[in-house]
N, C-alpha and C positions, 0 to 999 in steps of 0.2 A: 504494500500500500504506500502510495507516494505521500510525502509530507506537504502540508499546505502552509502558506503564509498566514500569520495572524497580524492584522493591522489594527492599531489602537492608538488612542490619544491619552496622554497623561497631563495633569495639571501640575506645574512646577511653581511652588511658592516663591515670592520675591526673595532675592538674595543679594548680598553685597558684590558689586562688580569689581573685577581685578584692578581696573583703572579708576575706581571711585564711583559713587552713586549706587542706586538700587536698580535691579533689572525690571522690577514690576512683575506681577503675576503673569505666567506664561502658559501656553498650551503647546505641547510637543507631540508631533506625530512619530509613532514608533512602529517597528515590525519585528516579528519573531518567527523564524523559520525553524521548526522543530519544537519539541516539548520542553517546557521550562524546567523540568526535573533533570534534564541532561546537563552536562557541563556546558556553560554558556560562553560563546565567543562573540565579542563585539566587533562589528565591521563598520568602519567609517570611511567615506570617500572624499573627493575633492569638493570645492565650494559649490559646484553645480549639482552635486549628487543629492538625491532625496533619501528618505528612510527605507526605500525598497531596494534591497540588495539583490535578491533573486526574483525570478518571475513569479507572479501571482496567478495561478490557474483560475481562480474564482473571478477575478476582475479583468483578466487578460492584460494586466499591466506588466511591463518589462522591467526587470531589475538591472541596475546599472553595472553590476558585477556578475551577471548571469553565467559567464563562462567559467567562473571560479566557484560560485556558490550555486550548486544545482544537485539533482538527484544522483549524478554519476561521479561526484568528486568526494573528497574527504569531508568537505563542508556540506554534507547532504541532508542535514536536519535529523539524522538518525544516530550518529556517533556523538555529535555535538549540536547544540542549538545555536542559531545565529541571530543576534540582536542588533538592531540599528535604530537611529533616530535622525530626524531632520534638524539641521542646525538652527539655532535661534538667531534672530536679529532684534534690535531694540527700536522701540517706537520713537524715542527721543534721539534725534540725530546728533545732538550735542554730546551724548555719552559715547565713550569708546568701548568697543567690543574686543574681547581677548579670547585666545584659545583656551585660557584657564577658565573662562566663563562657560565655554562648551563642556569642559571637563567637569565643572560643577553640575551642569545639567545631567551628565551621565551618572554622576554620583547620586543625584536625587532619584534618577530612574532606578538605579540599583537598589536604593533604600525602599522605594515603593514596591518593587517586585519581590523584595524580601527573599533574596537568593544568596547562596554562598559566593565567595569571591569568583570573579570571572576567570575562566581558564586562560584567556588571553584577550587583549585589546589590539585588534588589527587596524592600523590607520594608513590610508593611502593619500599622498599629497597633503592637503589641508588636514585631512583626518589623521595623518601621521603626527602632525604637530599637536592636535587635540589629544591623541593617544599618549604622546610624550608628557603633556601637561597632566594628564590623568595619572599615569604611572608615577610621575614625580610627586604629585600632591597626595595621591591616595594609594600608596604602595600596598596597603593591606587589602585592597579591593580587586587586585588582579595578580595572577600567578606569573604572567609574562607579558611582554610587549613585542608586537610585530610591526615594523615600521617600513613602509614602502615609499620611495622617492620623496623623502623629507629628511631634513637635518635639524639640529638643535637651534639653529638660527638661519637667517636668510642672507644671501649674498647682496651686496649693495647694488649690483647690476639688476638682479631680479626685483629688488625694491623700487629701483628707478623706473623699470618697465611698468610696474603696477601703478606707480604714481602718475605716469603719463596716461594710463587708462582711466584713472579717476579724474584727472584733469579734463580729459575728453568729455566725460559724462557731465562734469560741472558746467560745461559751456552751453548745455541745453537750456532753453528758456520757456518751453511749453511741453505738454505731454507728447506731442507728435515728434518734436525734435529730440525729446528725452529718449524715446525708444530708438531713434536713429543713432543717437550718440552711444547708447548702450550697445547696440549692435556693432558699431565701429570699434568700441573699446574691446568687445569680445573677440572681434576678428584679429585685433592686434595680439590679444592673449593667445589665441590659437596658434599664431606664428611662433610663439615661445614654447608651446607644448610639444612640438615635434622636433626631431633631429634636424640639424642644419641641412644635410644632404637630402632629406626625405622629400622635400617639396620639388626639387629639381628632378628627382627620380619619378615622382608621382604625376607631375603635370608637364605637358608639352609646351605650354605658353602661358603668358600672364593672364589672358582672358579666362582660361580654365581655373587658375588659382583664384582669381577674383570672384568668379561665380561660386566656388566652394566656400570662400570666406564670407561672402555676403549672405549666402543661404544659411550657414551655420550661425552667423551673427544675428540674423533676423529671427531664426527659430528660438535662440536663447533669449532675445529681448522680449519675445512674446510671453514668456513664462517667468522671467526674472526681472524684478524692478531694479532701477538704478540705485535706489537706497539700499536694498539688500546686497547688491553686488559690491557697492562701495564699502559698506560696513565689513563684509567678510574679507574683502581685499585688504583693507587697512589692518585687520586683525592678523593677517599673515605677516605683514611687515613688522609688527610689534612683537611677534613671537620670538621668545628666546628662553631656553631653560639651561640649567647647569647639567651637562650629561652625567656627571658623577652622582646626581640625585636619583638616577635610574638604578634601582637595586633589585630588579627582577630580571630573570633570564630574557635575553633580547635577540630577536632575529631582525637584521636590517637587509633590505633588498633595494638596489638602485640600478640604473641603467648607465651605460658608458657614454651615452649621447645626450644626457639631460642638460639643457641649457639653463634651467632654473635652479637646479640643485646639483652643483658640480660634484664629481666623484671625490675631489679633495676634501670638500666640506663633509661629505658622508663618512669618509674614513676618519676624519678628525672626531666626529661624533662617536663612531664605533670605538675608537681608541680610548675615549674618556668614560664610557659607561662603566659603572662600578660592578655590574653583574656579568655573568658569562654572556658573551656576545658573539654571534655569528654575523659576518658581513659578506654579502654576495653581490657582485657587480655583474649584471647580465648584459651581454652584447646585444644591442638593439638599434635599429634605425629610427625608432619611434620616440626617442627622447623621453620627456617627462610622461607622455602618454603610454609609456611602456607598461605601466601597471595595469592598463586596460587591454593592451595588445599582446603582451608576452605571457599569456596565461599558461601556455604549455611549459614554460620554464618556471613559472611561479608556483603552480599547483603542487609539484613534488616537494618543493622547499617547505611550503606550508604543511603538507601532510606529514612529512618527516618530523618537523619541529613539534607540531601539536601531538602527534602520536607518541613521541618520546615523553612529553609532559604528562599525558594521560597514563602512560605506563609507569612513570616514576611516582605519580600520585597514588596509583593502585598498590604499588609495592611499599609505599611509605606513608600510608594514609594516617597513621597514628603518631607520626613524628612531627610535632609542631615546629621544630627547628630545621626541618628538611630544606626549605628554600634558602634560609640563611647559610646553612652549611654548604650548599651547592655554590652560592655566591663566593664563599671564601676560598674554595679549593679548585674551581674550574677556571682555566685560562681563556683569554680572548682568542678568537679566530677571525681573521679578515682575509678572505681569498677571492680571487676572481674566478667565476664559474663560466664554463662554456655551455651554450644551449644544448649542444649535442649530448652532454652528460645526463640530461634530464629526459630525453625522449623515450627512454624505456622504463621510466619510473611508474609505479602503480599509484594512482591518486584518486 
């Protein structure tokens, strides 16, 4: 029998924001793929992702990570349950949003569901930053961290590119131009999501590339307000954690062509994590979007890491110091992996 998605909404009481002020009472959309009594893995995506990670057969809605979370992978809703939520934004534009505020929301969701600590929090892109903030602030609420295409802070170049995007949106003076400016800002963002060579390999001329960018920019602007886009974008730029504050076993996955999160920054993050840390750099033409495109390389890494955690928990369920002991005695690993190594893995 196939597992169904459960979509639900939770009320989040007002809390103190990381940069000051109160959030106000919030409603957050969530999804759960699998039974809540299973070990729960949280999956968080980029700023454009919603709460639906896998396909929902009942509503025919498509999940943004359907190639990784489905009935045929390790994250199939039978071995582990997959939980996600849609990121919050603030009604008052004068207040600043932070990845730590999103982590606060996740902690509130955990409390309301009244479940044991998460098996892992998997974060991709912006979700990786939120996952870092959560693992750093609430180490007792997760047994591990899995971080894809994100580092402990952002490069000045990537911050400058997002600043230009927000400046483009700020030039709009009415609702019609607002949508057009949002589409233009998104088109610029898309250019940074792919590898430098991918566009020349994909398109024969500028007209083809322009059509692609305009279409995707307009589709995005139809479902994403400029206020939401600007708030989430700015919260990326203010993200920074101390990597040594991560004290749970960590898996880091990056691509070698990522323009936004350079490999050097990822390795610096991995080197400073206090816990056992595996770092895998995947060869990819897709740049930052590799976390969406390189699922054949990613799935075996997730399956191996999570299955080890489950095995260790079952063997050491009564040892309350088990995770701390593992942190003290396991060394870091940071190695480049070739895609070919993963093609025969069972996931």
